C-alpha positions in Angstrom: -14.2 3.3 23.8 -13.9 2.8 20.6 -14.5 5.0 18.3 -15.4 4.8 14.3 -16.2 7.7 12.0 -19.8 8.7 11.8 -22.1 5.7 9.1 -25.2 7.5 7.6 -27.5 5.8 5.7 -26.7 7.5 2.3 -22.7 6.8 3.2 -23.8 2.6 3.8 -25.5 3.1 0.1 -22.2 4.5 -1.5 -20.1 1.6 0.3 -22.3 -1.1 -0.8 -22.6 0.6 -4.7 -18.6 0.8 -4.5 -18.1 -2.5 -3.2 -20.2 -3.5 -6.1 -18.3 -1.1 -8.5 -14.9 -2.8 -7.1 -16.2 -6.2 -8.5 -17.6 -5.6 -12.1 -13.8 -3.3 -12.6 -12.2 -6.6 -11.8 -14.6 -9.0 -13.2 -14.7 -7.5 -16.3 -11.0 -7.3 -16.9 -11.4 -11.0 -17.1 -10.3 -13.6 -15.1 -6.8 -13.6 -14.0 -4.3 -16.3 -15.2 -2.6 -18.9 -12.9 0.9 -17.8 -11.7 3.5 -19.5 -10.1 5.6 -18.0 -7.4 8.4 -19.1 -5.3 9.4 -18.4 -1.7 11.6 -20.2 1.2 10.0 -21.0 3.8 11.3 -18.1 6.0 10.7 -15.4 3.2 6.9 -17.1 2.9 6.4 -15.6 6.8 8.0 -12.0 6.2 6.8 -11.2 2.4 4.6 -11.8 -1.0 6.6 -13.8 -3.3 7.7 -12.1 -6.5 5.7 -14.1 -9.5 7.3 -15.8 -11.8 7.0 -19.6 -13.5 4.9 -18.8 -16.9 3.5 -21.2 -18.7 6.4 -23.5 -20.2 4.6 -25.9 -21.8 0.6 -27.1 -22.5 -1.5 -29.7 -24.1 -4.5 -29.0 -25.7 -7.3 -32.0 -25.5 -10.2 -32.4 -28.5 -12.0 -33.3 -24.7 -12.1 -29.6 -24.0 -9.1 -29.2 -21.2 -5.8 -28.7 -21.6 -2.8 -30.1 -19.3 -0.8 -27.1 -18.6 3.0 -27.5 -17.0 4.7 -24.1 -15.0 8.2 -24.3 -13.5 10.0 -22.3 -11.0 13.4 -22.1 -9.8 14.0 -23.0 -5.9 16.7 -23.8 -3.4 16.6 -25.7 -0.4 13.2 -26.2 1.2 10.6 -23.8 -0.3 7.0 -22.6 -0.6 5.7 -21.9 -4.2 2.8 -19.8 -4.9 0.8 -20.4 -7.5 -2.4 -17.9 -8.1 -5.5 -19.3 -9.4 -8.1 -18.2 -11.2 -11.9 -18.7 -9.2 -13.1 -20.7 -11.6 -10.1 -23.2 -12.2 -9.6 -24.4 -8.5 -11.4 -27.2 -8.1 -9.5 -28.6 -11.6 -6.4 -27.9 -9.7 -7.0 -29.5 -6.8 -8.2 -32.0 -8.7 -4.9 -32.6 -11.0 -2.0 -30.8 -10.0 0.8 -32.9 -9.5 4.5 -31.6 -8.9 7.7 -33.1 -10.1 10.6 -31.9 -7.4 14.0 -33.2 -8.4 16.1 -35.0 -5.4 13.2 -33.8 -3.7 9.5 -34.5 -2.2 6.2 -32.3 -2.1 4.8 -31.6 1.5 1.3 -30.2 1.3 -1.0 -27.8 -0.6 -2.6 -25.4 1.2 -4.6 -22.1 -0.2 -7.6 -19.7 1.3 -10.8 -21.1 1.8 -13.9 -20.5 -0.2 -16.7 -17.1 0.7 -19.7 -17.1 0.7 -22.4 -15.5 2.1 -23.7 -18.4 4.2 -20.2 -18.8 5.7 -19.8 -15.0 6.3 -23.2 -15.5 8.3 -22.2 -18.1 10.1 -18.8 -17.2 11.7 -19.9 -13.2 11.8 -22.6 -11.4 13.8 -23.3 -9.0 11.0 -24.6 -10.8 8.1 -24.2 -9.5 4.6 -28.3 -8.4 4.2 -28.0 -6.5 7.7 -25.2 -4.0 5.9 -27.7 -3.4 3.0 -29.3 -0.4 5.0 -29.2 1.7 8.4 -32.4 0.9 10.0 -31.3 -3.1 9.5 -28.3 -2.2 10.9 -29.9 -0.9 13.5 -32.0 -3.4 14.3 -28.8 -5.4 14.9 -27.1 -3.5 17.1 -29.6 -3.8 19.9 -27.8 -3.6 22.8 -24.7 -1.9 21.5 -23.9 1.5 22.8 -24.0 4.3 20.0 -24.2 7.9 19.7 -26.7 9.0 16.9 -26.4 12.2 15.0 -29.4 13.7 13.5 -31.7 16.5 13.9 -30.4 15.9 17.7 -27.6 14.5 19.1 -28.7 11.2 21.2 -25.9 8.8 22.7 -27.1 5.2 24.7 -28.1 2.1 24.0 -29.9 0.7 20.9 -33.5 -1.2 22.0 -34.6 -1.5 18.6 -36.3 0.1 15.5 -39.8 0.0 14.0 -41.2 1.1 10.8 -42.3 5.2 10.4 -45.5 6.0 9.7 -46.2 8.3 6.9 -46.6 11.8 7.4 -49.6 13.6 6.6 -48.2 16.6 5.1 -46.6 15.7 1.6 -44.4 18.1 2.4 -42.7 16.4 5.4 -40.2 14.1 4.7 -40.9 10.8 6.0 -37.9 9.2 8.3 -36.8 5.5 7.1 -37.5 4.2 10.1 -37.8 4.7 14.3 -35.0 4.1 16.4 -35.5 3.6 20.7 -32.8 4.7 22.7 -32.0 4.4 26.1 -30.0 7.3 27.2 -27.6 7.1 29.5 -29.8 8.9 32.4 -31.8 6.3 31.8 -34.4 7.9 29.6 -35.6 6.4 26.9 -36.1 7.9 23.5 -37.3 7.6 20.3 -35.6 9.1 17.4 -36.2 9.2 13.4 -33.7 7.9 11.0 -33.4 9.9 8.0 -31.0 9.3 5.0 -28.5 12.0 6.6 -28.7 10.8 10.0 -25.1 9.6 11.5 -24.5 6.3 13.9 -21.4 6.3 15.6 -20.7 3.0 17.5 -19.1 3.5 20.4 -19.0 -0.4 21.4 -15.3 -1.7 20.4 -16.3 -5.2 19.9 -19.6 -4.7 18.5 -17.1 -1.9 15.9 -14.9 -4.3 15.1 -17.4 -7.2 14.3 -18.7 -4.1 11.6 -15.5 -3.9 10.1 -14.9 -7.6 9.9 -17.8 -8.2 8.1 -17.3 -5.3 5.9 -14.1 -6.1 4.7 -15.4 -9.9 4.1 -18.0 -8.6 2.1 -15.7 -6.8 0.2 -13.1 -9.6 -0.2 -16.3 -12.2 -1.5 -17.5 -9.6 -4.1 -14.0 -8.4 -5.2 -11.4 -11.5 -4.9 -11.6 -13.6 -8.5 -8.2 -15.9 -7.9 -6.6 -18.0 -4.8 -3.2 -18.2 -4.1 -2.7 -22.1 -3.8 0.8 -22.9 -1.5 2.9 -26.1 -2.1 5.4 -26.5 0.1 8.1 -28.2 -1.3 11.2 -30.3 0.0 14.9 -30.9 -1.1 18.4 -29.0 -1.2 20.4 -27.0 -3.4 19.2 -25.2 -6.2 16.9 -27.0 -8.8 14.3 -26.0 -11.4 10.5 -27.4 -10.0 7.4 -27.9 -11.9 3.7 -27.4 -11.6 1.6 -29.8 -13.8 -2.4 -29.3 -13.6 -5.3 -30.1 -16.3 -8.3 -27.4 -16.2 -10.9 -26.7 -19.1 -10.0 -25.3 -22.2 -11.1 -24.6 -26.0 -11.3 -27.6 -28.3 -8.8 -27.3 -30.9 -10.0 -27.5 -34.3 -8.6 -29.2 -37.4 -8.9 -29.0 -41.1 -7.6 -30.9 -44.1 -7.0 -29.8 -47.5 -6.8 -32.4 -50.4 -5.7 -32.1 -53.6 -6.3 -35.0 -56.2 -4.1 -35.9 -58.5 -4.6 -38.3 -61.5 -2.3 -41.2 -60.5 -4.6 -42.3 -57.9 -2.2 -40.3 -55.4 -3.5 -37.1 -53.5 -1.6 -34.4 -51.2 -3.3 -33.9 -48.1 -2.8 -31.0 -45.5 -4.1 -31.2 -42.0 -4.0 -27.8 -40.3 -4.9 -27.4 -36.2 -6.9 -24.4 -34.9 -5.9 -23.2 -31.6 -7.0 -20.4 -29.3 -4.9 -19.3 -26.3 -7.7 -19.0 -23.2 -5.1 -19.1 -20.3 -5.5 -15.5 -20.1 -1.8 -14.5 -20.4 0.5 -14.5 -23.4 2.1 -17.6 -24.4 5.9 -16.9 -24.9 8.0 -19.7 -26.2 5.8 -22.4 -25.5 5.9 -26.2 -26.1 2.5 -27.0 -27.5 1.1 -30.6 -28.1 -2.3 -31.7 -29.6 -4.2 -34.5 -28.8 -6.7 -36.1 -30.7 -7.6 -38.3 -28.2 -11.6 -38.2 -26.0 -10.7 -38.7 -22.7 -13.7 -39.1 -19.9 -13.4 -35.3 -18.9 -14.9 -34.6 -15.2 -15.9 -31.5 -12.4 -16.1 -32.2 -8.9 -16.7 -29.1 -6.4 -13.3 -29.7 -4.2 -13.0 -26.0 -3.3 -16.6 -25.0 -1.0 -17.3 -27.0 2.0 -19.6 -29.7 1.7 -22.0 -30.8 4.6 -23.5 -34.5 4.9 -26.8 -34.2 5.6 -27.3 -36.8 9.0 -30.6 -38.6 10.1 -31.6 -36.9 13.2 -33.1 -39.2 15.8 -35.0 -38.5 19.2 -33.1 -38.5 22.4 -33.4 -41.5 24.3 -35.2 -41.5 27.8 -36.1 -44.1 29.8 -39.8 -44.7 30.1 -40.6 -46.6 33.0 -44.1 -48.4 32.6 -46.5 -48.9 35.6 -45.8 -53.0 35.9 -49.4 -54.9 36.3 -50.9 -56.7 39.3 -50.2 -60.2 39.2 -53.1 -61.9 39.3 -51.6 -65.4 39.9 -51.2 -68.5 38.4 -53.1 -70.4 36.3 -52.3 -74.0 34.6 -50.6 -74.4 31.7 -52.1 -75.2 28.6 -27.2 -64.6 -14.0 -14.4 -54.8 -35.2 -14.5 -57.2 -37.5 -11.3 -56.8 -39.4 -10.9 -54.2 -42.5 -12.5 -55.7 -45.6 -10.8 -56.3 -48.5 -12.2 -55.1 -51.7 -11.5 -55.6 -55.3 -9.7 -52.5 -56.9 -10.0 -53.2 -60.8 -12.2 -50.8 -62.5 -11.4 -47.3 -63.7 -8.9 -45.4 -62.1 -10.2 -42.4 -62.2 -13.4 -39.3 -62.9 -13.0 -36.7 -65.0 -10.7 -33.8 -64.3 -13.3 -31.1 -64.1 -17.0 -32.0 -61.7 -17.5 -28.8 -60.2 -15.7 -25.9 -62.0 -15.3 -25.3 -66.2 -12.3 -26.8 -68.0 -9.5 -25.3 -68.0 -8.4 -23.0 -70.9 -4.9 -24.6 -72.3 -2.6 -22.7 -71.2 -3.9 -23.0 -67.6 -1.5 -24.1 -64.7 -2.7 -27.0 -63.0 -3.5 -26.5 -59.2 -1.1 -27.5 -56.6 -0.2 -26.9 -52.9 2.8 -26.2 -51.4 4.7 -28.7 -48.9 4.4 -27.6 -45.3 6.9 -26.3 -43.1 7.9 -27.2 -39.9 5.2 -30.6 -39.5 5.0 -31.9 -36.0 5.8 -35.2 -35.1 2.9 -37.7 -34.6 3.0 -40.0 -31.5 0.8 -42.5 -31.5 -0.5 -43.5 -27.7 -2.8 -46.3 -26.3 -6.1 -44.1 -27.1 -4.8 -40.9 -28.7 -2.5 -39.6 -31.0 -0.8 -36.5 -30.2 0.6 -33.6 -32.5 3.6 -32.1 -31.3 4.4 -28.7 -32.7 7.8 -28.6 -33.5 8.8 -24.5 -32.9 7.8 -23.0 -29.2 4.7 -20.9 -29.7 4.2 -17.4 -28.9 0.3 -15.7 -28.8 -1.1 -13.3 -27.2 -3.8 -13.9 -24.9 -7.0 -14.1 -26.6 -5.5 -14.8 -30.0 -6.0 -17.4 -32.5 -3.3 -19.8 -33.9 -3.4 -22.3 -37.3 -0.4 -24.6 -37.7 -0.1 -27.8 -40.2 0.5 -31.1 -38.3 0.1 -33.5 -41.6 1.7 -33.1 -44.7 1.8 -36.3 -46.9 0.9 -38.4 -50.0 -1.9 -40.4 -49.9 -3.7 -43.0 -52.0 -7.1 -41.2 -53.0 -9.2 -43.7 -55.5 -12.3 -41.4 -57.2 -15.6 -43.1 -56.9 -19.1 -42.1 -57.0 -21.2 -42.7 -54.1 -24.9 -43.2 -54.6 -27.0 -43.8 -51.3 -30.8 -44.6 -51.9 -32.7 -43.2 -48.6 -30.9 -39.4 -50.0 -33.8 -39.5 -52.5 -31.3 -38.3 -55.1 -30.9 -39.9 -58.8 -27.3 -38.4 -58.8 -24.2 -40.1 -57.1 -22.1 -37.9 -55.2 -18.4 -37.5 -56.6 -16.2 -39.0 -54.0 -12.9 -39.8 -52.8 -11.6 -43.3 -51.4 -8.9 -41.7 -48.7 -6.5 -44.2 -47.6 -4.6 -43.1 -44.4 -1.1 -44.2 -44.9 0.6 -41.1 -43.0 1.3 -43.2 -40.4 -0.7 -42.1 -37.2 -4.6 -41.0 -36.9 -5.9 -38.2 -38.9 -8.2 -35.7 -36.7 -11.4 -35.4 -37.2 -12.4 -31.8 -39.5 -13.9 -30.0 -42.6 -12.0 -31.4 -45.6 -11.2 -28.5 -48.3 -11.0 -30.8 -51.9 -9.6 -29.8 -54.9 -8.3 -30.8 -58.5 -6.3 -29.9 -60.7 -9.0 -27.1 -62.0 -9.1 -25.9 -58.5 -11.9 -25.9 -55.6 -14.5 -28.6 -56.5 -16.3 -29.0 -52.9 -16.0 -29.6 -49.1 -16.6 -32.5 -47.2 -16.6 -33.8 -43.2 -14.1 -36.5 -41.5 -14.3 -38.5 -38.7 -11.2 -39.9 -36.9 -9.4 -42.1 -39.5 -7.1 -44.8 -37.6 -3.5 -45.2 -39.0 -4.3 -48.1 -42.2 -7.7 -47.6 -42.5 -9.9 -45.5 -44.9 -12.7 -43.1 -45.5 -15.0 -41.9 -48.3 -14.5 -38.4 -48.5 -17.9 -36.9 -50.9 -17.6 -33.7 -52.1 -20.2 -32.8 -54.8 -23.0 -34.1 -56.9 -22.0 -36.2 -59.9 -24.6 -35.1 -62.6 -22.4 -37.2 -65.3 -24.1 -40.3 -63.4 -27.6 -41.3 -63.3 -28.9 -44.1 -60.9 -32.8 -45.5 -61.5 -33.5 -47.7 -58.5 -36.4 -50.8 -59.1 -37.5 -52.9 -56.3 -39.4 -55.9 -57.0 -40.9 -58.3 -54.1 -41.9 -61.7 -54.4 -42.6 -64.4 -52.0 -42.7 -68.0 -52.9 -42.8 -71.7 -51.6 -40.0 -74.4 -51.7 -38.5 -77.3 -49.8 -42.2 -78.7 -49.9 -42.4 -82.6 -47.9 -45.0 -84.5 -45.9 -43.8 -85.8 -42.7 -46.3 -87.6 -40.3 -48.9 -86.1 -41.9 -48.2 -82.4 -41.8 -47.2 -80.8 -44.4 -43.8 -79.0 -44.1 -42.2 -76.1 -46.4 -40.0 -73.3 -46.6 -41.5 -69.3 -47.6 -39.0 -67.7 -48.8 -39.7 -63.9 -48.9 -37.5 -61.7 -51.4 -37.0 -58.0 -52.0 -35.1 -57.6 -55.0 -33.4 -54.3 -55.9 -31.9 -53.3 -59.3 -29.7 -50.0 -59.5 -29.7 -48.9 -63.3 -26.9 -46.7 -63.6 -26.3 -44.5 -66.9 -23.1 -42.6 -67.3 -22.8 -39.8 -69.9 -19.6 -39.4 -69.2 -16.0 -40.0 -71.9 -14.6 -42.1 -69.2 -15.5 -44.9 -67.1 -16.7 -44.3 -63.6 -16.4 -46.7 -60.5 -19.9 -46.6 -58.6 -20.3 -47.4 -55.2 -23.5 -48.1 -53.8 -24.5 -47.8 -49.9 -27.2 -50.3 -49.9 -29.3 -50.0 -46.5 -29.3 -53.0 -44.3 -32.6 -54.7 -43.1 -32.2 -56.9 -39.8 -32.6 -60.6 -40.1 -32.3 -60.6 -44.0 -29.8 -62.4 -46.0 -28.4 -60.4 -48.6 -27.3 -61.9 -52.5 -25.4 -59.5 -54.4 -22.2 -60.4 -56.9 -21.6 -56.7 -56.7 -20.8 -57.0 -52.8 -17.6 -55.6 -51.5 -17.8 -54.6 -47.8 -19.9 -53.3 -45.3 -20.5 -50.3 -42.6 -22.7 -50.4 -39.5 -25.8 -49.8 -41.8 -25.0 -50.4 -45.2 -23.6 -53.2 -47.5 -21.0 -51.5 -50.1 -21.7 -52.9 -53.9 -18.8 -51.5 -56.2 -19.3 -52.0 -60.3 -17.3 -50.7 -62.9 -19.8 -48.2 -65.4 -18.3 -47.6 -69.1 -17.9 -44.8 -70.9 -21.5 -43.8 -72.6 -22.7 -47.1 -71.1 -24.9 -48.3 -68.3 -24.7 -51.2 -65.9 -27.1 -53.3 -63.9 -26.7 -53.9 -60.3 -29.0 -56.4 -58.3 -29.1 -56.7 -54.8 -32.0 -59.2 -53.3 -32.4 -59.4 -49.9 -33.8 -62.8 -48.6 -36.0 -64.4 -46.2 -36.2 -68.0 -45.3 -38.8 -69.0 -43.0 -39.6 -72.6 -42.1 -43.8 -73.7 -42.1 -46.4 -76.2 -41.2 -49.5 -77.1 -41.3 -51.7 -80.4 -40.9 -52.8 -81.8 -44.0 -56.0 -83.4 -43.1 -57.0 -79.7 -41.6 -55.8 -77.9 -44.8 -58.4 -76.5 -47.1 -58.7 -77.4 -50.6 -57.7 -74.3 -52.4 -54.8 -74.2 -50.2 -53.4 -77.8 -51.4 -54.0 -77.1 -54.8 -51.7 -73.6 -54.4 -49.1 -75.6 -52.9 -49.7 -78.9 -55.6 -49.2 -76.2 -58.3 -45.7 -74.8 -56.7 -44.2 -78.0 -55.9 -40.9 -78.9 -58.0 -42.4 -83.2 -57.4 -44.7 -84.2 -59.4 -45.4 -86.9 -57.6 -45.9 -84.8 -54.7 -47.9 -82.3 -56.5 -50.0 -85.3 -57.8 -50.7 -86.4 -54.3 -51.5 -83.0 -53.4 -54.3 -82.8 -55.7 -55.6 -86.1 -54.6 -55.7 -85.1 -51.3 -57.3 -81.7 -52.7 -60.0 -83.6 -54.0 -60.9 -86.0 -51.4 -61.1 -82.3 -49.3 -63.4 -81.1 -51.8 -65.9 -84.3 -51.1 -65.5 -83.3 -47.5 -66.0 -79.6 -47.7 -69.3 -80.6 -50.1 -70.5 -82.8 -47.4 -69.6 -80.8 -44.5 -71.9 -78.1 -46.5 -74.8 -80.3 -47.0 -74.8 -81.4 -43.2 -74.5 -77.5 -42.4 -77.5 -76.6 -44.6 -79.8 -79.7 -43.3 -78.8 -78.4 -39.4 -79.7 -75.0 -40.7 -83.4 -76.0 -41.9 -83.6 -78.3 -38.5 -83.1 -75.2 -36.6 -85.7 -73.3 -38.4 -88.5 -76.1 -38.2 -87.7 -75.8 -34.1 -88.4 -72.1 -34.2 -91.5 -72.1 -36.5 -92.6 -75.1 -33.8 -92.2 -73.0 -30.8 -94.3 -70.0 -32.2 -96.9 -72.9 -32.9 -97.1 -74.1 -29.3 -97.4 -70.4 -28.3 -100.6 -70.1 -30.9 -101.9 -73.0 -29.6 -102.1 -71.7 -26.2 -103.7 -68.4 -26.9 -106.3 -70.2 -29.2 -109.4 -72.6 -27.8 -110.5 -75.7 -29.2 -111.6 -74.9 -32.9 -110.7 -75.5 -36.1 -107.2 -72.5 -36.1 -106.2 -74.9 -33.4 -106.4 -78.2 -35.4 -104.6 -76.5 -38.4 -101.9 -75.6 -35.9 -101.8 -79.2 -34.8 -101.6 -80.7 -38.6 -98.9 -78.0 -39.1 -96.5 -79.5 -36.2 -97.8 -83.1 -37.2 -96.2 -82.1 -41.0 -92.8 -80.7 -39.3 -92.0 -83.8 -37.4 -92.0 -85.2 -40.9 -89.6 -82.7 -42.4 -87.6 -83.3 -39.3 -87.0 -86.9 -39.4 -86.6 -87.1 -43.0 -83.7 -84.3 -42.2 -82.2 -86.9 -39.6 -82.9 -89.7 -42.0 -80.5 -87.3 -44.6 -78.1 -86.1 -42.1 -77.0 -89.7 -40.9 -76.8 -90.6 -44.8 -74.6 -87.7 -45.2 -72.1 -88.2 -42.0 -72.0 -92.2 -43.1 -70.6 -90.6 -46.2 -68.3 -87.7 -44.7 -66.8 -90.5 -42.5 -66.0 -92.7 -45.1 -64.4 -89.8 -47.0 -62.5 -89.3 -44.0 -61.4 -92.6 -43.5 -60.4 -92.1 -47.4 -58.4 -88.9 -46.8 -56.7 -90.3 -44.0 -55.4 -93.7 -45.8 -54.3 -91.2 -48.9 -52.4 -89.1 -46.1 -50.6 -92.2 -44.6 -49.8 -93.5 -48.1 -47.2 -90.0 -48.8 
């Protein structure tokens, strides 16, 4: 017989609360960082490995991941252990690589994932069975127990039932009623209260319960896994464990100090956070500006594929039919060049008041220990020159670029903004030799701070506009004049062909109130399918054409841009209206063509007039027919007499009118045929 301490309902609740508290205390302190440990194969079977292998180097990616390298000293064949936070296990299983000089890697192993579903599948007791003593007793059906309460009962548990509420409010209501088969064969019922104790006398059942409680405690409190890597080799050596896990995105910020010589001092700083959960001591840090495709996959938890269920195949034998006998057979563009002529600079003070004569120009000190930038196929890596010491959870800002770059001052006007003033800007040419990362830009000039801007990634050798302030000394008014005209009129086989040209002319009238020339850049929006005619066009972006012009000091300058859309059209001259022919005649630049179109228009006018007369006669004829129908109905309604005779006289007169209309219509139709023949001959003669 195996005895364990009595379990009361209150004690079971306390056990659950303690387990939960243990989880809260463990999780509340943050996840433990991954640590590498190493033991020999013989030591692994005997003792826990000592903690070693701190982070030696880390590469932070702008894609939100970090490549971490740890090292460990080994001798001969060994097992390297690494404590990994649960939320990083999947990433470690996905990306872990080993560098073992002169040796190889055997296998990687770790404790499996623990969850309630797997516990209930492997254990007799599910986590829900441990929530209360009545539920546990119900699961102990058939087990031998001793129950200590108002009296002591030893026997086999048959089951539990819900207790009835006591009629006396002062009486305590039991949690449940348990049925027990006593050792004497008597079936007894015993109430279960909060202070009732249960001793499990069945050894196997007691072990299952202890296993369930231990597994539940582990699932609630264990937030790391020990990843063991077997390495093979000989001699003493240092191995490296390299893996990729999630990490905060590193940020960059730029400082640009403008000079009067068309140059600027550019400093770029990186902001990084230590979110690995452990302090960095002499860690080599690199920053990658690439945007790798970063994916996650649950490689740790078991995954079972759904399989279709098919019925059991049973040989079904049918009864053969009786024989009735036999019967008779019957499927970027490269960087655009631009002109650099024009004014070389803005006024020094765009945003701040002019400094007093004794003021020192704003300067910036050079950065020490700027790392090396290494261009890769798809990214740039900035290697910090000195190892980094940074406590867990702390932030560090370090310089990664310090260079003189071309920085031409310009003003950028964007019509879609709805402003009449352009934006003061700098055309920044990246001559640093490597790509610049995206980030915020703080701009200074000789007077100090003048504004902020943003910068997208700039490959080496390319340029970007950095807009940082409103330039109120430049004013740009926009005038638009749409128009439509006809050109290249010609007649081919009786069809008039022409080009219809639609134009949208935009004039940007710029006025410069400053005491020096200003270079103005206009981002003229693109219009799909239209051709741009603009003498001041220099280059284009994805959505705009860039027009550049110099606005003289105290003067004005008009910048003209015209969109043109040309469409080939045509129509048969024989079907054209007189007004349409006259419109094309007036727009034709060929006098002979204009005269021919006027002649055809005159003939079409005659034809139109004859058609109108014929249509009128046909209308009169229809009216007479309608009147005759009414008269016939009236004749049917009246008998012989004067009224009937008058109706007949009216119909005789209408018949005379119809004959006259027919005669006149035939005459007009003959004239129309002659006019149509003359029209066809005139068109054929063109």
